[in-house]
C-alpha positions in Angstrom: 0.1 -0.1 0.0 1.4 3.1 -1.1 1.2 6.3 1.5 -1.0 9.1 0.5 -0.2 12.5 1.1 -2.7 15.2 1.7 -2.9 18.9 2.6 -4.0 19.5 6.4 -5.2 23.0 7.7 -4.9 23.2 11.6 -5.6 26.1 14.0 -2.4 27.7 14.8 -2.9 26.9 18.9 -3.3 23.0 17.7 -0.7 23.1 15.8 1.7 24.2 18.5 0.3 21.8 20.8 1.0 18.8 18.2 4.5 20.2 17.5 4.9 20.4 21.7 3.7 16.9 22.1 5.6 15.5 19.4 9.3 17.0 20.3 8.4 15.7 24.0 7.9 12.2 22.5 10.8 12.6 20.2 8.9 12.2 16.9 8.4 14.3 14.0 5.0 16.1 13.7 4.0 13.9 10.7 4.9 10.6 12.7 3.0 11.9 15.7 -0.3 12.8 13.7 -0.1 9.6 12.0 0.7 7.4 15.0 -2.5 9.2 16.6 -4.6 8.5 13.6 -3.6 5.2 13.5 -4.7 4.5 17.1 -7.7 6.2 16.7 -8.9 4.4 13.6 -9.6 0.7 14.4 -8.1 -2.2 12.2 -8.8 -5.6 12.1 -5.1 -6.5 11.6 -2.7 -8.1 14.5 0.1 -5.7 13.3 -1.9 -2.8 12.8 -3.5 -2.8 16.1 -0.5 -4.1 18.1 2.7 -3.2 16.5 2.4 -0.2 14.5 3.4 2.8 16.9 5.9 0.5 19.2 9.4 1.8 19.6 12.2 -0.8 19.2 15.8 -0.3 20.2 18.4 -0.6 17.6 20.0 -3.7 19.2 16.8 -5.3 18.1 17.3 -5.2 14.4 19.8 -7.6 12.8 20.9 -6.2 9.7 22.7 -9.2 8.5 19.4 -11.2 8.2 17.0 -8.0 7.7 14.9 -8.9 10.6 13.6 -6.9 13.3 12.0 -8.2 16.7 9.0 -6.4 17.9 7.0 -8.0 20.8 8.9 -11.3 20.5 7.9 -11.8 16.8 10.4 -11.5 14.2 9.6 -9.2 11.0 11.4 -8.2 7.9 11.6 -4.4 7.8 12.3 -1.6 5.7 14.2 1.7 7.2 12.4 4.5 6.1 15.4 6.8 5.5 17.3 4.0 4.0 20.1 4.6 6.4 21.9 2.1 8.6 20.8 1.0 11.6 22.1 2.9 14.6 22.1 0.1 17.3 22.2 2.6 20.2 19.1 4.6 19.0 15.2 3.8 19.0 13.0 3.0 16.1 9.5 3.6 15.9 7.3 1.0 13.7 4.9 3.3 11.4 3.7 0.9 8.9 2.9 -2.8 8.4 2.3 -4.5 5.1 2.2 -8.2 5.9 5.2 -9.6 7.4 7.1 -6.2 6.3 7.4 -3.4 9.2 8.8 0.2 7.9 10.4 1.9 10.9 12.0 5.3 11.5 14.6 6.4 13.9 13.4 8.4 16.6 15.2 11.8 16.7 17.3 12.1 19.9 17.1 15.4 21.9 
């Protein structure tokens, strides 16, 4: 499933609250909004319900086998920025398509 881009108009105060919450959680504003919407919109898929939004330590990612361990289950993964994995960083699962998870490194403070 391809990502869809939309234009979103937000009240200035709402935007500032979102920006503050996103910064507090070390997330981009886009990632914060997508995560909140994913939590609010129900789905029947186990990965969507329980895996998307999870934060995983970099040492749980096996680059040699392209596997990531999330909640005791191994998945294939795609790294959103196509960078190498930082074993000391934290990554958030932002999308699940079958047994492939898309992950993004959380920005550090």
